[in-house]
C-alpha positions as CSV (number, residue, x, y, z in Angstrom):
1,X,72.1,-73.9,16.0
2,X,70.9,-75.8,18.9
3,X,67.3,-76.9,19.0
4,X,66.7,-75.1,22.3
5,X,68.1,-72.0,20.7
6,X,66.1,-72.2,17.4
7,X,62.9,-72.8,19.6
8,X,63.7,-69.9,21.6
9,X,64.1,-67.5,18.4
10,X,60.7,-68.8,16.9
11,X,59.1,-68.1,20.3
12,X,60.4,-64.6,20.4
13,X,59.3,-64.1,16.7
14,X,55.8,-65.3,17.6
15,X,55.5,-63.1,20.5
16,X,56.8,-60.1,18.9
17,X,54.3,-60.5,16.0
18,X,51.6,-61.1,18.5
19,X,52.7,-57.8,20.2
20,X,52.5,-56.0,17.0
21,X,49.1,-57.2,16.4
22,X,47.6,-56.9,19.8
23,X,49.5,-54.4,21.8
24,X,48.3,-50.6,22.1
25,X,51.9,-49.5,21.7
26,X,54.0,-51.4,19.0
27,X,56.9,-53.2,21.0
28,X,60.4,-52.7,20.1
29,X,62.3,-55.4,18.2
30,X,63.9,-58.0,20.6
31,X,67.7,-57.8,20.7
32,X,68.2,-61.4,19.6
33,X,66.2,-60.3,16.5
34,X,67.7,-57.0,15.8
35,X,70.5,-58.6,13.6
36,X,67.9,-60.5,11.3
37,X,67.3,-58.3,8.2
38,X,64.2,-60.0,7.5
39,X,62.8,-59.6,10.8
40,X,63.7,-55.9,10.8
41,X,61.9,-55.3,7.5
42,X,58.9,-57.3,8.7
43,X,58.8,-55.2,12.1
44,X,58.9,-51.9,10.0
45,X,56.3,-53.1,7.5
46,X,53.9,-54.0,10.3
47,X,54.6,-50.8,12.4
48,X,53.9,-48.7,9.4
49,X,50.6,-50.6,8.6
50,X,49.6,-50.2,12.1
51,X,50.5,-46.4,12.2
52,X,48.6,-45.8,8.8
53,X,45.5,-47.6,10.1
54,X,45.5,-45.6,13.2
55,X,45.7,-42.3,11.2
56,X,42.8,-43.8,8.9
57,X,40.7,-44.6,11.9
58,X,41.2,-41.0,13.3
59,X,40.1,-39.6,10.0
60,X,43.2,-38.5,8.5
61,X,43.0,-39.8,4.8
62,X,45.8,-37.4,3.4
63,X,48.8,-40.0,4.1
64,X,49.7,-42.4,1.2
65,X,50.6,-46.1,2.2
66,X,53.9,-46.9,1.1
67,X,54.1,-50.5,2.0
68,X,53.5,-53.3,-0.5
69,X,51.7,-56.5,-0.5
70,X,48.1,-57.9,0.2
71,X,47.3,-56.2,3.4
72,X,48.8,-52.9,2.2
73,X,46.9,-53.4,-1.0
74,X,43.6,-53.7,0.9
75,X,44.6,-50.7,3.1
76,X,45.2,-48.8,-0.1
77,X,41.8,-49.7,-1.7
78,X,39.9,-48.9,1.7
79,X,41.7,-45.6,1.7
80,X,40.8,-44.7,-1.8
81,X,37.0,-46.0,-1.1
82,X,37.1,-43.5,2.2
83,X,38.4,-40.8,0.0
84,X,35.8,-41.2,-2.7
85,X,33.2,-41.4,-0.2
86,X,34.3,-38.1,1.2
87,X,34.1,-36.5,-2.1
88,X,30.6,-37.9,-2.3
89,X,29.5,-36.6,0.7
90,X,30.8,-33.2,-0.2
91,X,28.6,-33.4,-3.5
92,X,25.6,-34.3,-1.4
93,X,26.2,-31.3,0.6
94,X,26.3,-29.2,-2.5
95,X,22.8,-30.8,-3.4
96,X,23.8,-33.5,-5.8
97,X,21.7,-36.4,-4.4
98,X,22.4,-38.5,-7.2
99,X,25.3,-40.0,-5.4
100,X,25.4,-43.7,-4.7
101,X,28.1,-46.0,-2.6
102,X,28.4,-49.8,-3.7
103,X,31.6,-50.9,-1.8
104,X,30.9,-50.7,1.9
105,X,28.1,-53.3,2.5
106,X,25.3,-52.2,4.9
107,X,26.8,-48.8,5.1
108,X,26.4,-48.4,1.3
109,X,22.6,-49.3,1.7
110,X,22.2,-46.9,4.5
111,X,23.9,-44.0,2.4
112,X,22.1,-45.0,-0.7
113,X,18.8,-45.0,1.2
114,X,19.5,-41.6,2.9
115,X,20.4,-40.0,-0.4
116,X,17.3,-41.4,-2.1
117,X,15.1,-40.2,0.7
118,X,16.7,-36.6,0.5
119,X,16.3,-36.6,-3.3
120,X,12.6,-37.8,-2.8
121,X,12.2,-35.1,-0.3
122,X,13.7,-32.4,-2.2
123,X,11.7,-33.2,-5.3
124,X,8.4,-33.0,-3.3
125,X,9.5,-29.8,-1.9
126,X,10.5,-28.3,-5.3
127,X,7.2,-29.4,-6.5
128,X,5.5,-27.9,-3.3
129,X,7.4,-24.7,-3.9
130,X,6.3,-24.6,-7.4
131,X,2.9,-25.0,-6.5
132,X,3.0,-22.4,-3.9
133,X,4.5,-20.2,-6.4
134,X,1.7,-20.5,-8.8
135,X,-0.9,-20.2,-6.1
136,X,0.8,-17.1,-4.7
137,X,0.9,-15.6,-8.3
138,X,-2.7,-16.6,-8.6
139,X,-3.6,-14.9,-5.4
140,X,-1.5,-11.9,-6.3
141,X,-3.5,-11.6,-9.6
142,X,-6.6,-12.1,-7.7
143,X,-5.8,-9.3,-5.0
144,X,-4.8,-7.0,-7.9
145,X,-8.1,-7.6,-9.6
146,X,-10.2,-7.2,-6.4
147,X,-8.1,-4.1,-5.5
148,X,-8.9,-2.6,-9.0
149,X,-12.6,-3.6,-8.9
150,X,-12.9,-1.8,-5.4
151,X,-10.9,1.2,-6.5
152,X,-13.4,1.4,-9.6
153,X,-16.3,0.9,-7.2
154,X,-15.1,3.7,-4.9
155,X,-14.5,6.1,-7.9
156,X,-17.9,5.1,-9.3
157,X,-19.5,5.7,-6.0
158,X,-17.8,9.1,-5.5
159,X,-18.8,10.0,-9.2
160,X,-22.4,8.9,-8.5
161,X,-22.4,10.9,-5.2
162,X,-21.1,13.8,-6.9
163,X,-23.6,13.7,-9.5
164,X,-26.3,13.3,-7.1
165,X,-25.1,16.4,-5.0
166,X,-24.2,18.7,-8.0
167,X,-25.7,20.4,-10.9
168,X,-24.4,18.8,-14.1
169,X,-24.0,21.9,-16.2
170,X,-22.2,24.2,-13.8
171,X,-20.8,21.9,-11.1
172,X,-22.3,23.8,-8.3
173,X,-24.4,22.2,-5.6
174,X,-27.7,21.2,-6.7
175,X,-30.6,22.9,-4.8
176,X,-31.5,19.8,-2.7
177,X,-27.9,19.2,-1.7
178,X,-27.5,23.0,-0.9
179,X,-30.4,23.1,1.4
180,X,-29.3,20.2,3.4
181,X,-25.8,21.9,3.8
182,X,-27.3,25.2,4.6
183,X,-29.8,23.8,7.2
184,X,-26.9,21.9,9.1
185,X,-25.0,25.3,8.9
186,X,-27.8,27.1,10.5
187,X,-27.8,24.7,13.3
188,X,-24.0,24.6,13.8
189,X,-23.9,28.4,13.8
190,X,-26.7,28.8,16.4
191,X,-24.7,26.1,18.4
192,X,-21.4,28.3,18.0
193,X,-23.5,31.3,18.9
194,X,-22.4,33.1,15.6
195,X,-24.2,34.9,12.7
196,X,-24.2,33.5,9.3
197,X,-25.9,34.8,5.8
198,X,-27.8,33.7,3.0
199,X,-27.5,35.3,-0.5
200,X,-29.2,34.9,-3.8
201,X,-27.8,36.0,-7.1
202,X,-29.4,36.4,-10.5
203,X,-27.6,36.9,-13.6
204,X,-28.9,40.2,-15.3
205,X,-30.9,40.1,-18.5
206,X,-29.8,36.4,-18.9
207,X,-32.8,35.7,-21.3
208,X,-31.2,38.3,-23.8
209,X,-27.9,36.1,-23.6
210,X,-29.9,33.2,-24.6
211,X,-32.0,34.9,-27.3
212,X,-29.1,36.9,-29.0
213,X,-26.0,34.4,-28.4
214,X,-27.9,31.0,-28.4
215,X,-28.3,28.6,-25.5
216,X,-24.6,27.4,-25.9
217,X,-23.4,31.0,-25.0
218,X,-25.9,30.8,-22.1
219,X,-24.5,27.5,-20.8
220,X,-20.9,29.0,-20.9
221,X,-22.1,32.2,-19.2
222,X,-23.7,30.0,-16.4
223,X,-20.4,28.1,-16.1
224,X,-18.4,31.1,-16.2
225,X,-20.4,32.9,-13.4
226,X,-20.1,29.8,-11.2
227,X,-16.3,29.7,-11.7
228,X,-15.9,33.2,-10.7
229,X,-18.0,33.1,-7.6
230,X,-16.6,30.0,-6.4
231,X,-13.0,31.6,-6.7
232,X,-14.1,34.5,-4.4
233,X,-15.7,32.2,-1.8
234,X,-14.0,31.3,1.5
235,X,-13.4,27.6,2.1
236,X,-16.2,27.5,4.6
237,X,-18.9,28.9,2.4
238,X,-21.1,27.1,0.0
239,X,-22.8,27.8,-3.3
240,X,-25.8,26.1,-5.1
241,X,-27.9,26.6,-8.1
242,X,-31.2,27.5,-7.0
243,X,-32.8,27.5,-10.3
244,X,-32.2,28.7,-14.0
245,X,-29.8,31.5,-13.8
246,X,-30.2,32.2,-10.0
247,X,-27.7,30.8,-7.7
248,X,-27.8,30.6,-3.6
249,X,-24.9,31.1,-1.1
250,X,-24.4,30.3,2.5
251,X,-21.8,32.4,4.3
252,X,-20.4,30.7,7.6
253,X,-19.6,32.9,10.4
254,X,-20.4,36.2,8.7
255,X,-22.4,39.1,10.1
256,X,-24.7,41.2,7.5
257,X,-21.9,43.6,6.6
258,X,-19.5,40.6,6.0
259,X,-22.4,39.1,4.0
260,X,-22.7,42.1,1.9
261,X,-18.8,42.4,1.4
262,X,-18.6,38.8,0.1
263,X,-21.6,39.4,-2.1
264,X,-20.1,42.6,-3.4
265,X,-16.8,41.0,-4.1
266,X,-18.5,38.4,-6.4
267,X,-20.6,41.1,-8.1
268,X,-17.2,42.9,-8.8
269,X,-15.2,40.2,-10.1
270,X,-18.2,38.9,-12.3
271,X,-18.7,42.6,-13.7
272,X,-15.0,42.8,-14.5
273,X,-14.7,39.2,-16.1
274,X,-16.5,39.0,-19.3
275,X,-17.3,35.5,-21.0
276,X,-15.0,34.7,-23.9
277,X,-17.1,33.7,-26.9
278,X,-16.1,32.8,-30.4
279,X,-17.7,36.1,-31.6
280,X,-15.9,38.2,-28.9
281,X,-16.3,39.1,-25.3
282,X,-19.7,39.0,-23.6
283,X,-19.9,41.3,-20.4
284,X,-22.0,40.0,-17.5
285,X,-23.5,41.6,-14.5
286,X,-25.4,40.0,-11.6
287,X,-27.6,41.3,-8.7
288,X,-27.6,40.0,-5.4
289,X,-30.0,40.1,-2.2
290,X,-28.3,39.1,1.4
291,X,-29.9,38.2,4.5
292,X,-28.6,37.6,7.9
293,X,-29.3,35.0,10.6
294,X,-28.2,36.0,14.3
295,X,-27.9,33.2,17.0
296,X,-30.1,34.9,19.3
297,X,-33.2,34.7,17.1
298,X,-35.8,32.6,18.2
299,X,-37.1,29.3,16.3
300,X,-35.7,26.1,15.5
301,X,-33.3,26.0,12.5
302,X,-35.2,23.6,10.3
303,X,-36.3,23.7,6.7
304,X,-39.1,26.1,7.0
305,X,-37.0,28.5,9.2
306,X,-34.4,28.4,6.4
307,X,-37.1,29.0,3.5
308,X,-38.0,32.2,5.4
309,X,-34.4,33.4,5.5
310,X,-34.2,32.5,1.8
311,X,-37.4,34.5,1.3
312,X,-35.8,37.6,2.9
313,X,-32.7,37.3,0.7
314,X,-35.2,37.1,-2.3
315,X,-37.0,40.1,-1.4
316,X,-33.5,41.8,-1.2
317,X,-32.6,40.5,-4.6
318,X,-36.0,41.9,-6.0
319,X,-35.0,45.3,-4.4
320,X,-31.5,45.1,-6.1
321,X,-33.2,44.4,-9.6
322,X,-35.7,47.2,-9.1
323,X,-32.9,49.6,-8.2
324,X,-31.2,49.1,-11.5
325,X,-29.3,45.7,-11.3
326,X,-25.7,45.1,-11.0
327,X,-25.8,45.8,-7.3
328,X,-26.0,44.2,-3.8
329,X,-29.0,44.8,-1.3
330,X,-29.5,43.5,2.1
331,X,-32.6,42.5,4.1
332,X,-32.9,44.2,7.5
333,X,-31.2,42.3,10.3
334,X,-34.6,41.5,11.9
335,X,-36.3,37.9,12.6
336,X,-38.5,36.6,9.8
337,X,-42.2,37.2,10.4
338,X,-43.2,33.5,11.4
339,X,-46.8,34.0,10.7
340,X,-48.1,31.5,8.3
341,X,-46.5,28.4,6.6
342,X,-45.2,30.7,3.6
343,X,-43.1,32.6,6.1
344,X,-43.2,36.1,4.8
345,X,-40.1,38.3,5.2
346,X,-39.7,41.2,7.6
347,X,-41.0,44.2,5.9
348,X,-38.7,46.6,4.2
349,X,-35.3,46.2,2.5
350,X,-32.3,48.2,3.7
351,X,-29.1,49.5,2.2
352,X,-27.9,48.5,-1.4
353,X,-24.4,48.7,-2.5
354,X,-23.4,49.9,-6.4
């Protein structure tokens, strides 16, 4: 082969290889080199490596490197490293922060530093979360204890208030509490321009009950009378223990006839409901006196006025006892005599029911 021709072939080979390495689009094999098998094989090999490197740079790691040789081996190793790195990133995404990279220089340092920082952060977060959980549980227990303490305190307060306002034996309002409620009821009735009534009740021959059956039976009798009486009252009415076997009532929004009917209802219920003792049945009767308060009566509705109304009911109760007991008597519907601090009742006691 002439020297010039040989030089031209060498130049063509050099130019083609340079084109394969530097041109964005791989050049075709020159016509003068197409018949050379070695050149064709080299062209195909370099073209395949170019194509594979392009896919790798685009992120496609699925294609295997079919070529052989040093450069192909480097590409295979790099591809394997990238695939492993992809798997490691997936593991990090799943929470495995122990992954480390040792085959990509500065990138390895950055990756390892990233996973170390993430691991440290997650560890601190877990510790913080655990501390918060313990604190939350502690606060929850503290809240539960405080809530229980407040509930117990409220129950205790309610219990003490109940004991302060009620008779411990019968459960009826004690005298002080009843008088406060009745005085407020008198004022409310005057403001509403409605009548109201006061009634006194005494258990007949109660001393005989204590003497013949004992004080335990007497206590049972007192509780029994209170239970039956309360069952016959309206929701707006109130009952208190005035002293001993004597009880007092406030009938809200009731004229004298309504007050007498309410008292008679209690008398009948108690007379028809004996106390059950271990030794048998113990019949009881009660006597009642009723007084009315009309809204047009003069005078402020204070404690002294209330006491005069009670005195009127007491006079009616005395009349009921003198008339044979087990009955209801009513004081006249006239204003109380306000002369003197004692507040004597208006003279005369009218109609009794029996």
